[in-house]
C-alpha positions, -999 to 999 in steps of 0.1 A, spaced: -212 20 -167 -206 37 -200 -176 30 -222 -162 65 -216 -165 61 -178 -146 28 -181 -119 45 -201 -115 72 -175 -113 47 -147 -87 26 -167 -66 58 -173 -68 67 -136 -58 31 -125 -29 32 -149 -18 66 -137 -18 55 -100 0 22 -108 25 41 -129 32 65 -101 36 36 -77 60 18 -100 81 49 -105 82 56 -68 94 20 -61 120 24 -88 132 56 -72 136 39 -38 154 11 -55 160 -11 -25 126 -28 -24 102 -43 -49 66 -32 -54 54 -64 -37 76 -57 -7 63 -21 -5 28 -35 -6 36 -58 23 50 -28 43 18 -8 35 -4 -37 47 16 -41 79 15 -4 85 -23 -3 80 -28 -32 104 -2 -20 129 16 -53 126 1 -86 117 5 -124 119 12 -143 87 -25 -150 80 -35 -114 83 -6 -103 61 -15 -129 35 -52 -119 36 -43 -82 33 -21 -89 3 -43 -115 -13 -16 -142 -13 -11 -175 3 4 -179 38 34 -197 23 40 -168 -1 36 -143 28 61 -163 48 87 -163 21 82 -125 16 86 -119 53 119 -138 52 131 -114 25 118 -84 44 137 -95 76 169 -100 56 165 -64 43 160 -51 78 125 -38 70 104 -59 94 109 -79 126 93 -112 134 86 -122 170 64 -147 188 29 -133 191 18 -119 225 -17 -133 219 -6 -169 212 28 -186 212 19 -206 181 17 -174 159 43 -149 149 39 -112 148 54 -92 120 60 -54 125 79 -27 107 114 -18 118 123 19 120 141 14 86 109 -2 72 89 28 84 114 52 68 113 33 35 75 33 35 73 70 44 96 78 15 75 57 -9 43 74 3 59 108 0 70 101 -36 35 89 -46 17 118 -29 42 143 -45 35 129 -80 -3 130 -74 0 165 -61 19 176 -92 -10 163 -113 -36 179 -91 -18 212 -92 -24 213 -129 -62 215 -123 -80 248 -117 -89 252 -80 -126 241 -83 -116 209 -102 -88 202 -78 -112 205 -48 -138 183 -66 -111 157 -74 -99 155 -39 -134 152 -25 -143 125 -50 -111 106 -41 -119 109 -4 -154 95 -10 -140 67 -31 -114 58 -4 -142 57 22 -162 33 0 -132 10 -4 -128 8 34 -164 -1 38 -162 -28 11 -130 -42 26 -146 -46 60 -177 -63 47 -160 -91 28 
């Protein structure tokens, strides 16, 4: 990879992280880490502590403490798992879904504002490239 390609990727990563941080600040009631947990839970359709920890790249004990804070904030529910009584199942509450939806809307709106500044052919190419990049990420995540 060339130096200029690395610089473009770094700028894109910083743009996306900046957009995410600003969106989290606008919501105000949740941290970026809490929003990441809500995103993982939403993607998984609920999870046990091990799945949440794996999805976030943290330890189970860290995920457990995070879930305690999310429960206190009314963002998730914790119940005994239907699969095995030794596990717990964590799912989003309606409030948690609403917070996540607002967060996602703010991020998409900010990215759309950026894309709208491109001419139509570049916008289309950017969206297609991002679609392809997202598909690769999903393949990599499932093969690890």
